[in-house]
C-alpha positions in Angstrom: 65.5 48.0 -68.7 63.8 47.4 -72.0 67.0 45.7 -73.4 67.2 43.6 -70.4 63.7 42.2 -70.7 64.1 41.8 -74.3 67.1 39.6 -74.0 67.2 36.0 -74.7 69.8 35.4 -71.7 67.0 36.6 -69.3 64.6 34.1 -70.9 67.2 31.1 -70.6 68.0 32.1 -67.0 64.2 32.2 -65.8 63.6 28.9 -67.6 66.5 27.5 -65.9 65.2 28.8 -62.5 61.8 27.4 -63.2 63.1 24.0 -64.2 65.2 23.8 -60.9 62.1 24.9 -58.8 59.9 22.3 -60.5 62.5 19.7 -59.8 62.4 20.8 -56.1 58.6 20.8 -56.0 58.8 17.0 -57.2 61.3 16.1 -54.6 59.7 18.0 -51.7 56.0 16.7 -51.0 53.5 19.3 -51.8 50.6 20.3 -49.4 51.6 17.5 -47.0 51.1 17.4 -43.1 53.4 19.6 -41.1 54.7 16.5 -39.4 56.1 15.2 -42.7 58.0 18.2 -43.3 59.5 18.0 -39.8 60.5 14.5 -40.4 62.0 15.0 -43.7 63.7 18.5 -43.2 64.2 18.5 -39.5 65.3 22.0 -38.1 64.8 23.4 -41.7 61.1 22.8 -41.9 60.1 26.2 -40.7 62.4 27.8 -43.4 60.8 25.6 -46.0 57.4 26.8 -45.0 58.6 30.3 -44.9 59.8 30.1 -48.5 56.7 28.3 -49.6 58.5 25.0 -50.5 55.5 23.1 -49.1 53.2 24.8 -51.6 55.7 25.8 -54.1 53.3 26.2 -57.3 51.4 28.9 -55.3 54.4 30.6 -53.7 55.0 34.3 -54.4 58.4 33.6 -55.8 57.2 31.0 -58.2 54.5 33.1 -59.4 57.0 36.1 -59.6 59.3 34.0 -62.0 56.3 33.2 -64.2 55.4 36.9 -64.3 58.9 37.8 -65.2 58.9 35.2 -67.9 55.6 36.4 -69.3 57.0 39.9 -69.5 60.1 38.7 -71.0 58.2 37.0 -73.7 55.9 40.1 -74.3 58.8 42.6 -74.5 60.8 40.2 -76.8 57.9 39.9 -79.1 57.2 43.6 -79.2 61.0 44.4 -79.8 61.4 42.0 -82.8 57.8 42.3 -84.3 58.5 45.5 -86.3 61.5 43.9 -88.0 59.5 40.8 -88.8 56.6 43.1 -90.2 59.1 44.9 -92.3 60.5 41.6 -93.6 57.1 40.2 -94.5 55.5 43.4 -95.9 58.4 44.4 -98.0 57.1 45.8 -101.3 58.0 43.3 -104.0 59.1 46.3 -106.2 61.9 47.0 -103.6 62.8 43.3 -103.7 63.2 43.3 -107.5 65.4 46.4 -107.3 67.6 44.8 -104.8 70.9 43.5 -106.3 71.5 39.7 -105.5 74.7 37.8 -106.1 74.0 34.9 -108.4 74.2 31.4 -106.8 73.6 29.4 -110.0 73.7 30.5 -113.8 72.2 28.5 -116.8 71.9 29.1 -120.5 68.9 28.4 -122.7 68.6 28.4 -126.5 65.2 30.2 -126.4 64.8 34.0 -126.5 64.2 36.1 -123.3 60.5 36.4 -123.9 60.0 32.7 -124.3 62.2 32.0 -121.2 60.3 34.6 -119.2 57.1 32.5 -119.9 58.9 29.4 -118.8 60.5 30.8 -115.7 57.2 32.3 -114.6 55.5 29.0 -114.8 58.3 27.2 -112.9 58.3 29.8 -110.1 54.5 29.8 -109.9 54.5 26.1 -109.4 57.2 26.1 -106.7 56.8 29.4 -104.9 53.8 31.3 -106.2 53.2 33.8 -109.0 56.3 35.9 -109.5 56.5 39.8 -109.9 58.4 41.1 -113.0 60.6 44.2 -113.5 62.3 45.2 -116.9 65.4 47.4 -116.4 68.8 47.9 -118.1 68.1 45.3 -120.9 67.3 42.6 -118.5 64.2 41.1 -117.0 63.9 40.3 -113.2 61.5 37.7 -111.7 61.0 37.7 -108.1 58.8 35.2 -106.2 58.5 34.2 -102.4 57.0 31.7 -100.2 56.5 30.9 -96.5 56.5 34.5 -95.3 53.9 33.5 -92.7 56.4 31.2 -90.9 58.3 34.1 -89.5 55.2 34.5 -87.2 55.7 31.0 -85.7 57.8 32.2 -82.8 55.2 34.9 -81.9 52.5 32.0 -81.8 54.7 30.1 -79.5 55.1 33.1 -77.3 51.4 33.9 -77.3 50.6 30.2 -76.5 52.8 30.4 -73.6 51.0 33.4 -72.2 47.7 31.7 -73.0 48.9 28.7 -70.9 49.8 31.1 -68.1 46.5 32.8 -68.2 44.8 29.3 -67.9 46.7 28.4 -65.1 46.2 31.8 -63.3 42.5 31.6 -64.1 42.5 28.0 -62.5 44.4 29.2 -59.5 42.0 32.1 -58.7 38.7 30.6 -59.6 39.2 26.8 -59.6 39.8 24.4 -56.8 41.4 20.9 -56.3 40.5 18.7 -53.4 39.3 15.5 -52.0 36.2 13.8 -50.8 36.0 10.7 -48.8 32.5 9.0 -48.7 31.3 5.9 -46.9 29.2 3.5 -48.8 25.7 4.7 -48.4 26.7 8.1 -47.3 26.9 11.3 -49.3 29.0 14.4 -49.1 28.7 18.1 -50.6 31.9 19.7 -49.3 35.4 19.3 -50.9 38.5 19.5 -48.5 40.9 21.6 -50.6 44.3 20.4 -50.9 45.9 23.9 -49.8 43.3 23.8 -46.7 39.8 24.9 -46.2 36.6 23.7 -47.6 34.5 24.2 -50.9 30.9 23.5 -50.6 29.2 22.0 -53.8 25.7 23.1 -55.1 25.0 19.4 -55.3 25.9 16.3 -53.2 27.7 13.0 -54.2 26.4 9.8 -52.9 28.4 6.5 -52.8 25.9 3.8 -53.8 28.3 0.9 -53.9 32.1 0.3 -53.5 33.7 -2.8 -54.9 37.3 -3.9 -54.9 38.6 -6.6 -57.3 41.9 -8.5 -56.5 44.4 -10.5 -58.2 45.0 -14.1 -57.1 47.9 -13.0 -54.9 45.6 -10.6 -53.1 46.7 -7.4 -54.7 44.1 -4.8 -55.7 43.3 -4.8 -59.4 40.6 -2.3 -59.4 38.4 -0.5 -57.2 35.2 1.0 -58.5 32.7 3.5 -57.1 29.2 3.8 -58.2 28.3 7.3 -57.6 25.0 9.3 -57.7 24.9 13.1 -58.0 22.1 14.6 -56.0 20.3 17.8 -57.0 17.1 19.0 -55.2 16.9 15.6 -53.5 16.9 13.6 -56.8 19.7 11.6 -58.4 20.4 13.8 -61.5 23.1 11.3 -62.6 24.5 7.8 -61.7 27.6 6.3 -63.2 30.6 4.1 -62.2 34.1 5.6 -62.0 37.5 3.8 -62.0 41.1 5.0 -62.0 41.5 7.1 -65.2 37.9 7.1 -65.9 36.6 10.1 -64.2 32.9 11.5 -64.0 32.0 15.1 -64.6 28.9 16.8 -63.0 28.3 20.5 -62.7 31.7 21.4 -64.3 33.4 19.4 -61.6 35.6 16.4 -62.5 35.6 13.5 -59.9 38.6 11.0 -60.1 38.8 7.7 -58.4 41.7 8.6 -56.1 41.9 6.1 -53.3 40.0 3.9 -50.9 40.5 3.1 -47.3 38.8 2.3 -44.1 37.1 4.9 -41.8 36.3 4.6 -38.0 32.5 4.6 -37.6 31.9 3.7 -34.0 34.3 3.1 -31.1 33.8 1.5 -27.7 36.0 3.0 -25.1 36.8 2.1 -21.6 37.4 4.9 -19.0 39.3 3.9 -15.7 40.4 0.5 -14.6 39.1 -2.4 -12.4 35.7 -2.1 -10.6 35.6 1.6 -11.5 35.9 1.3 -15.1 33.1 2.5 -17.3 32.4 1.7 -21.0 31.3 4.4 -23.4 30.2 4.2 -27.1 31.1 7.1 -29.2 30.8 7.7 -32.9 33.9 9.1 -34.8 34.0 12.8 -34.6 31.6 12.6 -31.7 31.8 14.1 -28.1 30.3 12.7 -24.9 29.9 14.1 -21.3 31.7 12.1 -18.7 29.8 10.9 -15.5 32.3 12.6 -13.3 32.3 15.9 -15.2 34.2 16.9 -18.3 34.0 15.9 -22.0 35.7 13.3 -24.3 35.9 14.0 -28.1 37.1 11.6 -30.6 38.9 12.1 -33.9 39.8 9.2 -36.1 43.6 9.1 -37.1 43.7 9.6 -41.0 46.6 7.0 -41.2 43.9 4.5 -40.4 42.6 4.7 -43.8 45.7 2.8 -45.3 45.0 -0.2 -43.0 42.4 -2.6 -42.1 40.9 -4.2 -38.9 44.1 -5.9 -38.1 46.1 -2.6 -37.7 47.6 -2.3 -34.2 48.7 1.4 -34.6 46.9 4.5 -33.5 43.3 4.4 -34.6 42.0 7.6 -33.2 43.0 10.7 -31.3 40.8 11.8 -28.3 40.7 15.0 -26.2 39.9 14.4 -22.6 38.9 17.6 -20.6 38.6 16.9 -16.8 37.7 19.7 -14.3 40.2 18.3 -12.0 43.2 17.8 -14.2 42.7 20.0 -17.2 42.8 18.9 -20.8 44.9 15.9 -22.1 45.3 14.9 -25.7 45.3 11.0 -26.3 46.5 8.8 -29.0 44.4 5.5 -28.8 45.8 2.3 -30.2 43.8 -0.4 -32.0 41.9 -2.9 -29.9 44.4 -5.8 -30.8 47.4 -3.8 -29.7 46.4 -4.0 -25.9 48.4 -0.8 -25.6 47.3 1.9 -23.2 46.7 5.5 -24.6 49.5 7.7 -25.5 49.7 11.3 -24.1 52.0 14.2 -23.5 52.0 17.1 -20.8 54.1 20.2 -20.2 55.9 19.7 -17.0 58.5 22.5 -17.0 58.9 25.7 -19.2 61.3 28.7 -19.5 60.8 31.7 -21.5 62.3 35.1 -22.5 60.4 38.0 -23.7 60.8 41.5 -25.3 58.4 44.3 -25.8 56.8 42.4 -28.7 57.1 38.7 -28.2 57.7 35.7 -25.8 60.5 33.3 -26.9 60.9 29.7 -25.7 64.2 29.0 -23.7 63.5 25.6 -22.5 60.5 23.2 -22.6 60.2 19.8 -20.8 57.6 17.3 -21.7 56.6 14.0 -20.1 55.3 11.3 -22.5 52.9 8.8 -20.9 51.8 5.3 -22.5 55.3 3.9 -23.3 55.8 2.1 -20.2 57.5 4.3 -17.7 57.0 8.0 -18.2 59.5 9.5 -20.8 61.0 12.9 -20.2 62.0 15.2 -23.2 63.5 18.6 -23.2 63.6 21.0 -26.1 65.3 24.4 -26.5 63.8 24.8 -30.1 63.4 22.7 -33.4 65.2 19.4 -33.3 64.6 15.7 -32.9 65.0 13.6 -29.8 65.2 9.9 -29.4 62.2 8.3 -27.8 61.4 4.6 -27.2 63.3 3.5 -30.3 61.8 6.1 -32.5 62.1 9.9 -32.4 59.9 13.1 -31.3 60.2 16.8 -32.5 58.7 20.0 -31.6 56.5 21.2 -34.2 54.9 24.3 -32.6 54.7 26.0 -29.3 52.5 28.7 -28.0 53.3 30.3 -24.5 49.7 31.3 -24.0 46.7 29.5 -25.7 43.4 31.1 -24.7 40.7 28.7 -25.1 38.2 30.3 -22.9 36.9 28.2 -19.8 38.3 25.1 -21.5 41.9 26.1 -21.0 44.2 29.1 -20.6 48.0 28.3 -20.7 51.0 27.1 -22.9 50.4 24.5 -25.5 53.0 22.5 -27.6 52.4 20.4 -30.6 54.8 17.4 -30.7 55.4 15.1 -33.6 56.1 11.4 -32.8 57.5 8.6 -34.9 57.5 5.2 -33.3 58.9 2.0 -34.7 56.4 0.5 -37.1 53.9 3.3 -36.9 53.2 6.4 -39.0 54.1 9.8 -37.7 51.5 11.2 -35.4 50.8 14.3 -33.7 50.2 15.0 -30.1 49.1 18.2 -28.4 50.7 18.9 -25.0 49.0 21.0 -22.3 50.1 22.1 -19.0 48.4 20.3 -15.9 46.9 22.3 -13.1 49.2 20.6 -10.5 51.9 17.9 -10.0 49.2 15.4 -9.1 47.6 15.8 -12.4 51.0 15.5 -14.2 51.3 12.0 -12.7 47.9 10.9 -13.3 47.9 8.4 -16.2 45.0 8.7 -18.8 42.7 5.9 -18.1 41.3 5.5 -21.5 41.5 2.6 -23.7 40.1 1.6 -27.1 38.1 -1.8 -26.6 36.4 -2.2 -29.8 35.6 -0.2 -33.0 33.7 -0.6 -36.4 35.4 0.2 -39.5 33.6 0.8 -42.8 35.4 1.1 -46.2 35.2 4.5 -48.1 36.1 5.7 -51.5 38.6 8.6 -51.8 37.6 11.0 -54.6 39.5 13.9 -56.1 37.4 16.6 -57.2 38.7 19.2 -59.4 37.3 22.3 -61.1 39.5 24.1 -63.4 37.9 27.0 -65.6 41.2 27.8 -67.2 41.7 24.3 -68.6 40.4 25.3 -72.1 43.0 28.1 -72.3 45.6 25.6 -71.4 44.4 23.2 -74.1 44.2 26.0 -76.7 47.5 27.1 -75.8 49.2 23.8 -76.0 47.7 23.3 -79.7 48.8 26.7 -80.6 52.3 25.9 -79.3 52.7 22.8 -81.4 51.4 24.9 -84.5 54.0 27.6 -83.7 56.9 25.1 -83.4 55.8 23.4 -86.7 55.7 26.8 -88.3 59.0 27.9 -86.7 61.0 24.8 -87.3 59.6 23.1 -90.4 59.0 26.0 -92.7 61.0 29.1 -93.6 60.7 32.2 -95.6 62.3 31.7 -99.0 62.9 34.3 -101.7 64.1 33.5 -105.2 65.3 36.0 -108.1 65.7 34.9 -111.7 67.5 37.6 -113.9 67.1 36.9 -117.6 69.3 38.5 -120.1 69.8 38.1 -123.8 72.9 36.3 -124.9 73.6 35.8 -128.4 70.5 33.9 -129.9 69.5 32.6 -126.6 69.2 33.8 -122.9 71.4 33.7 -119.7 69.7 33.0 -116.6 71.0 34.0 -113.1 69.3 32.4 -110.0 69.6 33.8 -106.6 67.9 33.2 -103.4 67.6 34.0 -99.8 66.0 32.4 -96.6 65.8 33.2 -92.8 66.6 29.7 -92.1 67.5 26.3 -93.6 69.8 27.6 -96.3 70.6 24.0 -97.3 67.1 23.6 -98.4 67.2 26.8 -100.3 70.2 25.4 -102.2 68.1 22.4 -103.0 65.2 24.6 -104.2 67.6 26.7 -106.6 69.1 23.4 -108.0 65.5 22.0 -108.6 64.3 25.2 -110.2 67.4 25.3 -112.5 66.9 21.6 -113.4 63.2 22.2 -114.4 64.2 25.1 -116.6 67.0 23.3 -118.3 65.0 20.1 -119.0 61.9 21.9 -120.4 61.8 21.1 -124.0 60.6 24.8 -124.8 63.7 26.2 -123.0 66.4 24.5 -125.2 69.2 24.0 -122.8 72.7 24.9 -124.4 
């Protein structure tokens, strides 16, 4: 097992797997709405969710690959470190006694002792002060340089582990999310990208939002003037634009988007002389004169459009004691279209000791002219009014207390010229309720612009930065420097001296040859050496 984790092949395999996974994470949208995956992947959407492909960088298997790579780096380093320490810490006396094959020989007229002084000076200038050994009538000088470069690879390995540590710290104790703030409003809750909310110990207020445009009408810049509120007072006020974030309380705030938000809606309930008008704020709920309630939730896709948008502006939930609950999609005032809704009209299930399974589900769609009937036996797309519909989820029994108890289905719809939307279908109390068309229409609405901020807190970012710096330094040490050793053996020959130059390096042997030539040339051209 040790040899497996110490192998370079395992490291390459893990890096290849991470690269493929990262490419997949780029192609497949991350943390998107379930309807987007249903539209993109169809019947494979549940499998993608099961494998964590919709949140891949937090998936157990991706973190497992990172853990395996970290273990591989640690074991590789521990396996090779003793040999590196032995090579770096080798006793110079042992190196002096080690026989080397001469790479270059030169002859000088000066006697050995004079040549030793000359060679010592030349080596000291290029490699460092040499060690000397006298044995068998000859003098051996040994010098080395760049032993520290052998540790470059370990610095790279450590930097990768440091980056992993920073990423894990950010994953466990950091957060990344969004805030939409209307002009004049303030928020202190971040909606996390992975779901859920994160309350902040301070509030962010949007004092002013401005949009600058080119002459052709395209947006050139959107700017948010933010105030950060602590204890009821503005502790900091500053403008932010794209790529110029603000930082407050260790949280970075980036200008991410802008859009329009539904502020107030005027609804019509019923038709003709019996029609009633109702003013309802976004996210509000009102009691109806005949009993029941009506709640309003803005469609998030409205953010990307203006007052002329004729798509779905909001979704409403109408609860009637006579007919039961009904989910409605309300189109913009200029569309003139009635509300869109869906009801469960037929259902067949099978069951075992543990679960209830869907066998057949029939739904009726209202608001597209004549009622449209769809049947599902499981995941899959069906044609609908020039678009398509798909079953996102089904529950045979949804217990909502006194409000509703019965089956519930979530249906995804994509109509021509519209963004995908979601409808919740309930089962009506009786056949008459199923045929009752929803008498709700959006007559008028007030839109207000808002700024979209990305809020990010990452306590591990400094580990990542230090790791990146160490990685660059490690690569420089590993690829641009080498551990070079040079031996010069000096023997008396006649009235002069014979010099044998030998060398060794852990890499860049061509550079070592150039160094030996440089040393030989320096010795030969020195006037005190007296080259023969």
